[in-house]
C-alpha positions as CSV (number, residue, x, y, z in Angstrom):
1,X,-19.6,-40.2,3.3
2,X,-22.6,-38.7,5.2
3,X,-25.9,-40.4,5.4
4,X,-27.8,-38.7,2.7
5,X,-25.0,-39.8,0.1
6,X,-25.1,-43.5,2.0
7,X,-29.3,-43.3,1.1
8,X,-29.0,-42.1,-2.4
9,X,-26.1,-44.5,-3.4
10,X,-28.5,-47.2,-3.1
11,X,-31.3,-45.9,-4.9
12,X,-32.5,-47.8,-7.9
13,X,-32.0,-46.6,-11.1
14,X,-35.9,-46.4,-12.1
15,X,-36.6,-44.6,-8.9
16,X,-33.9,-41.5,-9.8
17,X,-36.0,-41.1,-13.1
18,X,-39.6,-41.4,-11.6
19,X,-39.2,-40.2,-7.7
20,X,-43.1,-39.6,-7.3
21,X,-44.0,-43.0,-8.5
22,X,-41.5,-44.7,-6.5
23,X,-42.9,-42.4,-3.2
24,X,-46.1,-44.0,-3.7
25,X,-45.0,-47.6,-4.2
26,X,-43.4,-47.1,-0.9
27,X,-46.0,-46.1,0.9
28,X,-48.3,-49.0,-0.5
29,X,-45.4,-51.7,0.3
30,X,-45.6,-50.0,3.8
31,X,-49.3,-50.4,4.0
32,X,-49.2,-53.8,3.1
33,X,-46.9,-54.8,5.6
34,X,-48.4,-52.8,8.3
35,X,-52.2,-54.2,7.6
36,X,-51.9,-57.6,9.2
37,X,-50.3,-56.2,12.3
38,X,-52.8,-53.2,12.5
39,X,-54.7,-54.6,15.8
40,X,-51.1,-55.0,17.8
41,X,-49.7,-51.7,17.0
42,X,-51.4,-48.5,18.5
43,X,-52.5,-45.6,15.6
44,X,-49.8,-43.7,17.2
45,X,-47.0,-46.1,16.1
46,X,-48.6,-46.5,12.7
47,X,-48.2,-42.4,12.2
48,X,-44.7,-42.3,13.0
49,X,-44.0,-45.4,10.6
50,X,-45.2,-43.3,7.8
51,X,-43.7,-40.0,9.1
52,X,-40.3,-42.2,9.1
53,X,-41.0,-43.0,5.5
54,X,-41.8,-39.0,4.6
55,X,-38.0,-38.8,6.2
56,X,-36.6,-41.6,3.8
57,X,-38.3,-40.1,0.8
58,X,-37.2,-36.4,1.4
59,X,-33.6,-37.5,2.0
60,X,-33.1,-40.0,-1.2
61,X,-36.1,-38.6,-3.8
62,X,-36.7,-34.9,-3.7
63,X,-39.0,-32.4,-2.3
64,X,-41.9,-33.1,-4.9
65,X,-41.8,-36.8,-4.1
66,X,-41.9,-36.1,-0.3
67,X,-44.7,-33.6,-0.8
68,X,-46.7,-36.2,-2.3
69,X,-45.4,-38.8,0.3
70,X,-47.5,-36.5,2.9
71,X,-50.7,-36.2,1.7
72,X,-50.8,-40.1,0.4
73,X,-49.3,-41.2,4.0
74,X,-52.3,-39.3,5.6
75,X,-54.9,-40.5,3.1
76,X,-53.6,-44.3,3.7
77,X,-53.4,-44.1,7.5
78,X,-57.1,-42.8,7.5
79,X,-58.5,-45.5,4.9
80,X,-56.4,-48.6,6.4
81,X,-56.0,-48.0,9.9
82,X,-58.3,-45.4,11.5
83,X,-61.8,-47.0,12.6
84,X,-63.9,-47.5,10.6
85,X,-61.5,-49.0,8.5
86,X,-61.4,-49.2,4.9
87,X,-63.4,-46.0,4.8
88,X,-62.7,-42.3,4.8
89,X,-65.2,-41.6,7.4
90,X,-64.2,-41.3,11.1
91,X,-66.0,-42.3,14.4
92,X,-64.7,-39.5,16.3
93,X,-63.9,-35.9,15.0
94,X,-60.8,-35.8,17.3
95,X,-59.2,-38.2,14.2
96,X,-59.5,-34.9,12.3
97,X,-56.9,-33.3,14.8
98,X,-55.1,-35.9,14.3
99,X,-55.0,-35.7,10.6
100,X,-54.0,-32.1,10.2
101,X,-51.2,-32.6,13.1
102,X,-49.6,-35.7,11.1
103,X,-49.9,-34.0,7.9
104,X,-48.1,-30.9,8.9
105,X,-45.6,-32.5,11.1
106,X,-44.8,-34.4,8.0
107,X,-44.6,-31.4,5.9
108,X,-42.2,-30.2,8.3
109,X,-40.1,-32.8,8.4
110,X,-40.1,-32.9,4.8
111,X,-38.7,-29.6,4.6
112,X,-36.5,-29.7,7.2
113,X,-35.1,-32.8,5.7
114,X,-34.7,-31.3,2.4
115,X,-32.8,-28.3,3.9
116,X,-30.3,-30.5,5.6
117,X,-30.0,-32.1,2.5
118,X,-29.3,-28.9,0.5
119,X,-26.7,-27.8,3.4
120,X,-24.9,-31.4,3.3
121,X,-25.0,-30.8,-0.8
122,X,-23.1,-27.0,-0.4
123,X,-21.0,-27.9,2.0
124,X,-19.6,-31.3,-0.4
125,X,-19.4,-28.5,-2.6
126,X,-17.4,-26.1,-0.7
127,X,-15.3,-28.8,0.3
128,X,-15.0,-29.8,-3.6
129,X,-14.0,-26.0,-4.3
130,X,-11.9,-25.7,-1.3
131,X,-9.7,-28.9,-2.0
132,X,-9.4,-27.4,-6.2
133,X,-8.2,-23.8,-4.8
134,X,-5.7,-25.9,-2.7
135,X,-4.2,-27.8,-5.2
136,X,-4.1,-24.8,-7.7
137,X,-2.1,-22.9,-5.0
138,X,0.3,-25.6,-4.5
139,X,0.7,-25.5,-8.3
140,X,1.4,-22.3,-8.7
141,X,3.5,-21.7,-5.9
142,X,6.4,-24.2,-7.6
143,X,6.0,-22.0,-10.4
144,X,9.3,-19.9,-11.1
145,X,8.6,-18.7,-14.6
146,X,5.6,-16.2,-16.0
147,X,4.7,-19.2,-18.7
148,X,4.7,-21.9,-16.2
149,X,2.2,-19.8,-14.3
150,X,0.0,-19.2,-16.8
151,X,-0.1,-22.8,-18.1
152,X,-0.9,-23.9,-14.6
153,X,-3.6,-20.9,-14.5
154,X,-5.3,-22.0,-17.7
155,X,-5.7,-25.7,-17.0
156,X,-6.9,-24.9,-13.6
157,X,-9.7,-22.2,-15.1
158,X,-10.3,-25.1,-18.2
159,X,-12.0,-27.2,-15.6
160,X,-13.5,-24.8,-12.9
161,X,-15.1,-22.3,-15.3
162,X,-17.8,-23.7,-17.9
163,X,-17.6,-20.4,-20.0
164,X,-14.9,-18.6,-21.7
165,X,-12.2,-16.5,-19.5
166,X,-9.3,-14.2,-20.3
167,X,-6.4,-12.9,-18.1
168,X,-5.2,-9.6,-19.1
169,X,-1.9,-7.9,-17.9
170,X,-0.3,-5.2,-18.5
171,X,2.9,-5.0,-20.9
172,X,5.9,-2.2,-20.4
173,X,3.8,0.8,-21.6
174,X,1.0,-0.2,-19.2
175,X,-1.6,-1.2,-22.0
176,X,-3.6,-4.3,-20.9
177,X,-3.2,-7.7,-23.5
178,X,-4.7,-10.8,-23.3
179,X,-2.8,-13.8,-22.1
180,X,-5.0,-16.7,-23.4
181,X,-6.4,-15.2,-26.5
182,X,-9.9,-16.6,-25.8
183,X,-11.6,-13.9,-28.1
184,X,-13.3,-12.1,-25.4
185,X,-11.0,-9.0,-26.0
186,X,-12.8,-8.4,-29.3
187,X,-15.7,-7.4,-27.6
188,X,-15.2,-3.5,-27.8
189,X,-17.7,-2.6,-25.2
190,X,-15.6,-4.6,-22.9
191,X,-12.6,-2.5,-23.2
192,X,-14.0,0.5,-20.9
193,X,-15.2,-2.0,-18.3
194,X,-11.7,-3.6,-18.2
195,X,-10.2,-0.4,-17.8
196,X,-12.4,0.6,-15.0
197,X,-11.8,-2.4,-13.1
198,X,-7.9,-2.2,-13.4
199,X,-8.3,1.5,-12.8
200,X,-10.1,1.4,-9.3
201,X,-9.8,-1.9,-8.4
202,X,-13.3,-2.8,-7.6
203,X,-15.3,-6.4,-8.7
204,X,-17.4,-5.5,-11.4
205,X,-20.0,-7.4,-13.5
206,X,-20.7,-6.0,-17.4
207,X,-23.6,-6.6,-19.4
208,X,-21.9,-5.7,-22.6
209,X,-20.5,-9.1,-23.7
210,X,-22.5,-11.1,-26.0
211,X,-26.0,-12.1,-25.3
212,X,-25.2,-15.9,-25.5
213,X,-22.4,-15.4,-22.5
214,X,-24.9,-13.7,-20.3
215,X,-22.7,-10.6,-19.4
216,X,-19.2,-10.9,-17.6
217,X,-17.3,-10.8,-14.4
218,X,-14.6,-9.0,-13.9
219,X,-12.1,-8.9,-11.0
220,X,-8.8,-6.5,-10.4
221,X,-5.9,-8.7,-9.4
222,X,-4.4,-6.8,-6.8
223,X,-1.0,-7.0,-5.5
224,X,0.4,-6.0,-2.1
225,X,2.0,-3.1,-4.0
226,X,-0.4,-2.4,-7.0
227,X,-3.0,-3.7,-9.4
228,X,-1.3,-6.6,-11.5
229,X,-4.3,-7.1,-14.4
230,X,-7.9,-8.0,-14.4
231,X,-9.4,-11.4,-14.7
232,X,-12.4,-11.7,-16.5
233,X,-15.1,-14.7,-16.7
234,X,-18.5,-14.8,-19.3
235,X,-21.4,-15.7,-17.2
236,X,-23.7,-14.3,-14.6
237,X,-22.1,-13.0,-11.6
238,X,-22.4,-16.1,-9.1
239,X,-20.1,-17.7,-7.1
240,X,-18.2,-14.2,-6.5
241,X,-16.7,-15.2,-3.5
242,X,-14.8,-18.0,-5.5
243,X,-14.0,-15.4,-7.8
244,X,-12.3,-13.1,-5.7
245,X,-10.1,-16.2,-4.2
246,X,-9.3,-17.3,-7.4
247,X,-8.0,-13.6,-8.4
248,X,-6.2,-13.1,-5.2
249,X,-4.0,-16.3,-5.6
250,X,-3.2,-15.2,-9.4
251,X,-2.4,-11.9,-8.2
252,X,-0.2,-13.2,-5.8
253,X,1.6,-15.5,-7.9
254,X,2.3,-12.9,-10.8
255,X,3.5,-10.4,-7.9
256,X,5.7,-13.4,-6.4
257,X,7.3,-13.6,-9.6
258,X,8.0,-10.1,-10.4
259,X,9.6,-9.9,-7.2
260,X,11.7,-12.8,-8.2
261,X,12.7,-11.7,-11.5
262,X,13.8,-8.4,-9.7
263,X,15.9,-10.7,-7.1
264,X,17.3,-12.4,-9.8
265,X,18.3,-9.5,-11.7
266,X,19.9,-8.0,-8.5
267,X,21.7,-10.9,-7.9
268,X,22.9,-11.3,-11.3
269,X,24.0,-7.5,-10.8
270,X,25.9,-8.0,-7.9
271,X,27.8,-10.8,-9.1
272,X,28.9,-9.1,-12.1
273,X,29.9,-6.1,-9.8
274,X,32.0,-8.4,-7.6
275,X,33.5,-10.0,-10.6
276,X,34.5,-6.5,-11.8
277,X,35.7,-5.0,-8.6
278,X,37.9,-8.3,-8.2
279,X,39.2,-8.2,-11.8
280,X,39.8,-4.5,-11.4
281,X,41.6,-4.8,-8.0
282,X,44.0,-7.6,-9.2
283,X,44.7,-5.7,-12.2
284,X,45.6,-2.6,-10.2
285,X,47.8,-4.6,-8.0
286,X,49.6,-6.7,-10.7
287,X,50.4,-3.6,-13.0
288,X,51.6,-0.9,-10.6
289,X,55.0,-2.8,-9.7
290,X,56.3,-2.7,-13.5
291,X,54.8,0.8,-13.9
292,X,56.3,1.7,-10.9
293,X,60.0,0.6,-12.2
294,X,59.5,1.9,-15.8
295,X,58.7,5.4,-14.3
296,X,61.7,5.0,-12.3
297,X,64.1,3.8,-14.7
298,X,63.2,6.6,-17.1
299,X,63.4,9.3,-14.7
300,X,67.1,7.6,-13.8
301,X,67.7,8.0,-17.5
302,X,67.3,11.4,-17.8
303,X,69.5,12.3,-14.9
304,X,72.7,10.3,-16.4
305,X,75.8,12.3,-17.3
306,X,77.0,12.9,-19.9
307,X,73.4,14.0,-21.2
308,X,71.7,12.0,-23.8
309,X,71.1,13.4,-27.1
310,X,67.9,15.7,-27.7
311,X,66.4,12.7,-29.7
312,X,66.7,10.1,-27.1
313,X,66.1,12.7,-24.4
314,X,62.6,13.5,-26.0
315,X,61.8,9.7,-26.1
316,X,62.5,9.0,-22.5
317,X,60.2,12.2,-21.6
318,X,57.5,10.8,-23.3
319,X,58.1,6.9,-22.0
320,X,58.1,8.8,-18.4
321,X,55.0,10.9,-18.9
322,X,53.1,7.9,-20.5
323,X,54.0,5.8,-17.8
324,X,53.1,8.4,-15.0
325,X,49.7,8.8,-16.9
326,X,48.9,4.6,-16.9
327,X,50.1,5.0,-13.0
328,X,47.6,7.6,-12.3
329,X,44.9,5.4,-14.1
330,X,45.8,2.2,-12.5
331,X,45.2,4.1,-9.0
332,X,42.0,5.9,-10.2
333,X,41.1,2.1,-10.9
334,X,42.4,0.5,-7.7
335,X,40.5,3.3,-5.8
336,X,37.2,2.6,-7.8
337,X,37.4,-1.3,-6.8
338,X,37.8,-0.4,-3.3
339,X,35.0,2.0,-3.0
340,X,33.0,0.0,-4.9
341,X,33.6,-2.8,-2.3
342,X,33.5,-0.7,0.6
343,X,36.8,-1.6,2.0
344,X,38.2,2.3,2.3
345,X,37.8,3.7,5.5
346,X,37.2,7.3,5.9
347,X,40.2,9.0,8.0
348,X,37.9,12.2,8.7
349,X,39.3,15.0,10.9
350,X,37.9,18.7,11.3
351,X,39.9,20.6,9.2
352,X,39.3,24.0,7.0
353,X,38.8,23.5,3.5
354,X,41.4,26.6,2.3
355,X,44.0,23.9,2.7
356,X,42.7,21.0,0.7
357,X,41.8,23.6,-2.2
358,X,45.4,24.9,-1.9
359,X,47.2,21.8,-2.0
360,X,44.9,20.5,-5.1
361,X,45.8,23.4,-7.0
362,X,49.8,23.2,-6.5
363,X,49.5,19.6,-7.5
364,X,47.7,20.4,-10.7
365,X,49.6,23.7,-11.2
366,X,51.2,22.3,-14.8
367,X,47.7,21.2,-15.7
368,X,45.7,24.3,-14.8
369,X,49.0,26.9,-16.2
370,X,47.6,27.0,-19.7
371,X,43.9,28.5,-17.8
372,X,42.9,31.1,-15.5
373,X,42.3,29.9,-12.3
374,X,39.7,31.6,-9.9
375,X,38.8,30.4,-6.6
376,X,36.1,32.2,-4.4
377,X,35.1,31.4,-1.0
378,X,32.0,32.6,1.3
379,X,33.2,34.9,4.1
380,X,33.1,32.3,6.7
381,X,33.5,28.6,6.0
382,X,33.5,26.6,9.3
383,X,35.6,23.4,9.9
384,X,34.7,20.6,7.8
385,X,34.5,17.0,8.4
386,X,36.1,15.1,5.5
387,X,39.0,12.5,4.9
388,X,42.0,15.1,3.2
389,X,43.3,12.6,1.2
390,X,40.1,11.5,-0.6
391,X,38.9,15.2,-0.9
392,X,41.9,16.1,-2.6
393,X,41.7,13.3,-4.9
394,X,38.2,14.6,-5.7
395,X,39.1,18.0,-6.2
396,X,42.1,17.2,-8.4
397,X,39.5,15.0,-10.6
398,X,37.1,17.6,-11.0
399,X,40.0,20.6,-11.9
400,X,42.0,18.1,-14.2
401,X,38.6,17.5,-16.0
402,X,37.8,21.2,-16.4
403,X,41.6,21.8,-17.6
404,X,41.0,18.7,-20.0
405,X,37.9,20.0,-21.9
406,X,38.0,23.5,-21.8
407,X,40.1,25.1,-24.4
408,X,43.6,27.2,-23.3
409,X,43.2,30.3,-21.9
410,X,39.5,29.6,-20.6
411,X,38.2,30.5,-17.1
412,X,38.2,27.9,-14.1
413,X,36.3,29.1,-11.2
414,X,36.1,27.3,-8.3
415,X,33.3,28.7,-5.6
416,X,32.5,27.4,-2.4
417,X,29.4,28.7,-0.4
418,X,27.5,27.5,2.7
419,X,23.7,27.3,2.4
420,X,21.5,25.3,4.9
421,X,23.3,22.4,6.6
422,X,25.8,21.8,3.6
423,X,28.9,23.2,2.3
424,X,28.3,23.8,-1.8
425,X,31.2,23.3,-3.9
426,X,31.2,24.4,-7.8
427,X,33.9,23.6,-10.4
428,X,32.8,25.8,-13.3
429,X,34.8,25.8,-17.0
430,X,33.5,28.2,-19.4
431,X,34.9,26.9,-22.4
432,X,32.9,23.6,-22.8
433,X,29.4,21.8,-22.0
434,X,28.2,18.7,-21.1
435,X,26.2,16.5,-23.4
436,X,22.7,17.0,-23.4
437,X,20.4,14.7,-22.1
438,X,21.2,12.7,-18.7
439,X,24.1,14.1,-17.2
440,X,23.6,11.8,-14.3
441,X,25.1,8.8,-16.6
442,X,28.5,10.7,-16.5
443,X,29.2,9.4,-13.5
444,X,28.9,5.7,-14.2
445,X,32.2,3.4,-14.7
446,X,33.7,3.9,-17.9
447,X,31.1,6.3,-18.9
448,X,32.2,9.1,-21.5
449,X,30.4,11.6,-23.9
450,X,30.3,11.4,-27.6
451,X,31.9,14.5,-27.6
452,X,35.0,13.5,-25.7
453,X,35.9,10.4,-27.5
454,X,38.8,12.3,-29.3
455,X,40.4,13.4,-25.5
456,X,42.5,10.8,-23.7
457,X,40.6,9.5,-20.1
458,X,39.2,6.6,-19.0
459,X,35.7,7.4,-17.7
460,X,36.8,6.6,-14.2
461,X,37.3,9.9,-12.7
462,X,33.8,11.1,-12.1
463,X,32.4,7.4,-10.9
464,X,35.3,8.2,-8.4
465,X,34.2,11.2,-7.2
466,X,30.7,10.3,-7.0
467,X,31.6,7.3,-4.5
468,X,33.9,10.1,-2.4
469,X,31.0,12.3,-2.0
470,X,28.4,9.7,-1.3
471,X,31.2,7.9,1.0
472,X,31.2,11.6,3.0
473,X,27.3,11.7,2.8
474,X,27.0,14.5,0.0
475,X,25.9,14.8,-3.5
476,X,27.0,15.3,-6.6
477,X,25.7,16.1,-9.9
478,X,26.5,17.6,-13.1
479,X,24.7,20.5,-15.6
480,X,25.3,23.0,-17.8
481,X,24.6,26.6,-16.6
482,X,22.1,29.4,-18.1
483,X,25.7,31.2,-19.5
484,X,26.5,27.8,-21.6
485,X,29.5,26.7,-19.1
486,X,29.6,23.4,-17.9
487,X,29.6,23.0,-14.0
488,X,29.9,20.1,-11.4
489,X,28.3,20.6,-7.9
490,X,29.0,18.8,-4.9
491,X,27.8,19.2,-1.3
492,X,29.4,18.2,2.4
493,X,27.3,18.2,5.1
494,X,28.5,20.6,7.8
495,X,27.8,18.9,10.9
496,X,28.9,20.7,14.6
497,X,32.5,21.5,14.7
498,X,34.5,21.3,17.5
499,X,35.1,24.6,19.5
500,X,38.5,26.1,19.2
501,X,39.6,27.5,22.5
502,X,42.4,30.2,22.2
503,X,45.3,30.2,24.6
504,X,46.0,33.7,26.5
505,X,49.0,34.7,24.1
506,X,47.0,34.1,21.2
507,X,43.8,36.4,22.4
508,X,46.5,39.3,23.0
509,X,47.7,39.5,19.6
510,X,44.2,39.8,18.0
511,X,43.6,43.3,16.8
């Protein structure tokens, strides 16, 4: 507690109601007390005591009472203590200078004391507001959800602002909606001001509010990445600094909650993905062993002598083919689980792309037998750095899909070109198209188009293709060509292949 507060604390109640009367009474009491000892005190000391009364009145009773005290104390000093006493006449003209100096000093002291008093009051108010803001920040830092944060903001603003207020935040469509429903949003002319503040991010004062509110103050809630909303307070634009601080605290809280929500979603998705990969990996390992035995036993029975009757043989062929198909599906799931978990290390080497294309076509010769296969390679394709096993899997999946969805007799075209720093691969089948819409979803795990539901498949192949292409530093996309054909396009980076040095015997055989 400072000196001004201590003096004001012990004021009588009647003195607070009648400060001028209290000041006059204080001067009269001091005069009565000084009259018996007037002959023992110098006039300068008596004048200093009156100045002390002026300081006391200015610090405790206010500016008006202090000004009255200045004039009244000079008059009392002249009448009771300056010779001739008990008269306003003076023997020496120099006393007139004394009166003037005493009055001027009293007025200056009065103004300085009042200034100190106002500064002390402002400092006390700033301290109180700073403490309120600090507590407000502490409460908001402990909130983890938007409803809890809004409740804390409303509790603080109810005690801080004496006039209505409102918080506007954008919804998913970007429309600003009120969060407290205070009724301020019904002021139609305010809509333009709110939108302007949200768009520009500037502090704004609008006079378009109802007259009893005296206008409105609007401040944009600026976050680190974007503007999070608009805070509106009815009333004249005073305490702008406080409003900006409050807006900054609210904006920081809203942005923090936004990132907390994003982090929780990412954490949930990550946990779901890990669980799915773990389940896929476990199932793939556990199912593969009996599938291998089933395929081997079926193939062994087909080779027994004497041969089985046609009906039993057809049944065994079906069992073997379905076991092989199921084993292929489990292999895809296992590869997908490993790729998602990042457990596959590429065994890349510099090698010609023609070899992996030839191996893929040879592996799929039975599946591609009903189609016209054409391969077009650029005149010169350098060695590419890739994992031959994974690249063969990628090409087999794409060529197998093309053969599965294209009608018999249609053409499947595989082209390879070099453009810029990438080798571009395109697999096009002329007998089918991808479903309309966002074709990037076709590369998601277990994603299949509506038109493909009647065709056997699991929706894993394209997801594996995307994982393999990205693991090699390339891209992959699906689209429909202008001629109405389905096309899958993927790229591989060229890099800098090693220089191949030919020996003398090889050079001599070149034409």
